[in-house]
N, C-alpha and C positions, 0 to 999 in steps of 0.2 A: 496521279494517274498511277492506276489501280490493277495491279497485274493477277487472273485471276490464277485460285488452286482451293487445293485443297488442305487446310493445316496437318500438323503429322506427321514424323519419317515415314510411318508407311506407305507415302503418298511423293515423297517429296522430289524423287527423280522420276516419275510419271510423264505419258503425255499431257497429260491430262493437263494436271502443275508446267506448263513451260512460258504460264502468264508467271505465278509468281522467281520461276529460274529467270527468269527475265529481269527481271525487278532487282533479286538480287545481284543478282549480273552490273547495274547497272546501278545500282548502292556504292559496291564496288570501283567498277569508274570513274568515284563523284567525292570515292572517300568520305562512305557514309553508311550506317548504322542505322538497318530497319530494327529499332528495341524497343522505340512508343508505344504504350497498348494506349490509343486512343479511337475513337468512331469501329468499334468494334473490328480492326484491325491492327499485324504491326503496323510503326509511322517509322521516315523521318521525312528532317528536309532541307530544301539544298537553295542554295541560290546560282541561277541557269541561267545564260542570257537575258541579264539583271530583271530576274521575276522571282519568285520563289513556286517550288514546284513542291507538292504534296506527294513521298515516293507511299501507295500502301500496297500492305494482303492482303485483304480481307480474313478475317475467322469465322468466319458464320461458315464453312467449306457452299463447297461450291452454289449448287442450288440456289443459296442462301444469299446468292452478292448480291443484292439488292439492298439488303437491307445496311451493310455496312455503306455504301456510295451511298448511300437513302444520308443516310445518320454523314461523314463525308461532304455529301455538297451544302446541308443544313447548318451544320458546325462551324464551315468556316466562309461557305458567302460564293461557292465557286460556281458558278455554269452549266451545266452540263456540258453548253461547245465552250470548257478547258478545261474538262477531261477527258482522260486519254484512253485508256482502256486496251489493256493487252492478255490476249487466249489466243488456247491451241482452237487448231480449227481445223478437220479433218478428212472436209474436198478437197484442202491446201496441201500437193506435195512437202514431204518437208525435205528442208531448203533452201522451199520458196516463203513470202509474209504477201499479203495484202492490208492497204489503207485501204481506211473509208472513212468519212466525213460523216456519215453517219446513215441509219442501217437499221430491219429490224434483223432478231437474234437466230435468226436460218433455227437449224435443233439445238441451240446451245443452250443448256439449262441455265446456264449461270449466266449469258445474256438478256435469260426469257429474264426470270429474277432484276437488272437492272432494271430493264421497257418498266417493268409491268408498278418497280418500287418511284421511280424519277416520275415515271408519267412521257419520258418521248423518245425517238429515236435518232430526235439532234446533238451525237457526240462522237468525236474519232474515236476510230482507234482501228490494234497491230491486231491483225487474225493472223498467229504463225503457226502452217504446216504442222500435221502430223503423218501425213499419206500418203496412198492409202492405206484403206481398209485391207488388210490381206483376206483372201472370197477362206471360208473356215472357218473365221471371227468373226465374234456381239463384240459392235461398237466399244459396250459400255467396255468389260474386259480390255479389249486391244486400246481404249481410252487410259484406261487404270493397270497396264503395264512398263513395267520402266524400257527405258530407248537403250537397240543393242548398243551393242563393243559398234557395230562397222558402221552405227549408224550416226554416233558419237561428231564427223566428223559435216555428212550434212543437215547437225543438230545447230555447230556452230557458226555453218556459214550463216543460217538464217535466223542468227542470236547477232547475228554481225550485220546485215542486211535491217537487226527491227534496229534497231540503236543508231544508225545511219540514219534510218527514213524519221526516228524519234526525236532528230540533231533538229533537220530539219522540219520540224512538225510545234516542235517549240523554239525554233526563228521565225514559225510566220508562212512555213511554207509546206502548205500539207498539199497543193499543189504538187506539187516538183518532185515528192516525194510518192505520189500518187503515176503519176507520172512514171518513175525510174523504177517502184517497185512490184505495182502492178501488172507487168507483161510476163508470162511464160517462162521459166529460163533467160530473163538479163536479167541484167543489175550484179 
């Protein structure tokens, strides 16, 4: 599982780093530390559902996430279908998530980088809503802004849903995860 974001304290709590935030939360709940530096990422391994799960935070910056993901796939022998990418989505309201088995990058530069590097769109992803873009805001400025105090309960709601969806995906039930979490305002 790869969480997308930008390394460094400056970006730590920004909307664009919600993939990092999620993977760090999973690591804490699974009692592992993301320390090991390999595949141009901070990584940790854990056994879950009788399978080894590699958690990774690419340290290549968002727009070059694909380099790290390609290194992970090449270095571990994991197939793209076994990859789960978690990232922010401006088109999904804060508090909601979407699960997909595959698909294009949309306007997300990190996803575009991954697809360019691994040459497939056939990998699952969890998209965590950070939207909508407020009027008169530049999208780049907005995604690099921190969550406001009043938004944190909705962020926690998103992260909880994403963890529940992840558990279903790891159990081989991605269709159930999609049915449960891809309906607006439900789940």
